[in-house]
N, C-alpha and C positions, 0 to 999 in steps of 0.2 A: 344598406343605407349610405347616402352620400350628405356630407357637412361643407359647409363654405365658409371662409373668413378673409377678411383683408387685414393686413398686418403692415405697419411701415418699416418694413426689413431695411430700407434705405432711407435715409432721411433723418429727421430730428428725433424721432421714438425709436430708431435701430435698436439700441440695448435692450429697452421694454419690450419690444416686437419679438425680438429672438428669445427673450424668456417666455412669453406667451406662446410663441411657436413651439418651444420644446415640451410645454405643458400639453397644447393642444395635439401635436403629434403622440405624445406618451397615451394621451385618452384615446385617440382614434386606433392606434394600435392595439393597446389593450380590448377596444370595444369592437374591433373588426368594421370601423367605420373608414369609408373612402374620404379622404380629408382634401378639398381643395383650398389652397393657400393662393392669395393674388396680393403681391407687393404694391400697395398703394403710395408708397414712398412718404406717408406722412402727410399727404394731402387729402384734405375730406372731398374736393372734386374728383380725384381718382378714387376713392372709396367709393362714392355714391354710384359712378359709372360702373365699378365693378360689381356693386351689389345688386342694379339692375341687370347686369349680365347673369349672374348667379340667379337671380329670380327667374329670368328667362330661360334659363337650362333647367330648371325645376329642380333644384339643391333642395334636399328636405329639410335641413337643419340650418339655419344662418346664426352664426356666431359673429357678434358685434367686433368691431375694430378698438385699436387702443386711442386713449384719449377722449376725453370729454367733450370737446369741440368736433371732433370726428362723429363720434355718435350723435351729438345732436344734429347734425347734418343728415346721418345714414338713418336714423330712425324713422323720421316722417316717410321716407321712400319705401321702406321695409313694412313698416307698421301700417302705412296707408293702403299696402295691398291685402290686408287682413293677416298677413304671417308676423309670426312671433320673432324678434329678435333677441338672441341671449346675448345680454351684454355682461361682458367679462372685463372692460377695460375703460369705462367712463364712470365716474363716480361723481360727479359735479350735483348738485342737491335738487337743480332745475330738470334732471332728465326723464324723470317718471311720467310716462304717458301708456295708455292703453296699448299692448302688443310689445311693449319693452320689458324685457325679465331681466331685471339687474340682479345679479350676484355678487355684487361688492358692497360695502358700507358706503353711506354717503360721505363725501368730503367733510362736512360739518363734525361729523364725528370722531374722526382721525386722531384728535388730541385727547379724547375722554379719558383715555386709560393713564398717560401720563398726568394729565390735571389730578385723576383722581389718586394717581401714587403720590403726587405732592401735597394734596389734602391730608392724607393718610400719614404722611411724614410730619405734619404739624405745621408746614409752610404758611406764611400769611398771604404771600403775593408770587404770582407766577409772570414772567415775561415772554410774551409770544410774539417771534419774530416772523413777520411776513415777506414773502417775496413778491414779484411781480406777479399780476395776472389774477382773472378770476377765479381759478381754482385754487391759489395760495390764499386768497382772499376769504374763501369759503372755509379752507381749514383753520385759518387764522381766526376768524370770527366763531367759529364752532368752539375752538379752545377757549375764548375769552368769556362766551356764554357758558360752558360749562364750570369754568371758574366762578364765575358768579352764584350758579346753583350749588356750588360746594362750600361758599362762602369764602373764596380767596378773592384777594384784591388781584386786578389783571391790568398789565399794561400792553397795549398793542405797539409795536415799533415795525415800522415799514424799514426794510433794508434795501440798500443801493449797493449797486455792483461795487467789488472792491473795497466794501466797506469791513471794517475789523469787527466780528462779532461780539467779539468779547468785549469791546468798549460799547456796544449798542445795548448789553444785557446791563451794565454799569448802571445803578441807580443815579 
């Protein structure tokens, strides 16, 4: 059996891609799978082209790229052919679609456990500091929504580059 995946081994996701690569290679080795890896350089355009080539080459199992934005672009290409894309690297809440098998938790649930811990410790308020971008907003919004369901007040604070985080969290 052959499995294929793109990974941004160079580019903005290189650290995460190398971590994913180590896991995929261990799985492939333990399972006797021939793993085809393509460096998409963190580019959705390059990932789309690579998945088209993997489809044309008849690769049996298609493992998704890293990053919700890249998965968002690749999924219609793969799933539109009736094939399944195993998504292990994109967790944005809007990715769900027919043919996309997501094995990671949605971004909006990432802060559930810390908020639950805060509620269990008797805290009354949590401060959720959000970075830039759609993914960070989904994580932060999910944390605030979880706080609301646990009876905690929440304060959402967008962080700016270079900002002192200790000052951000102060009342």
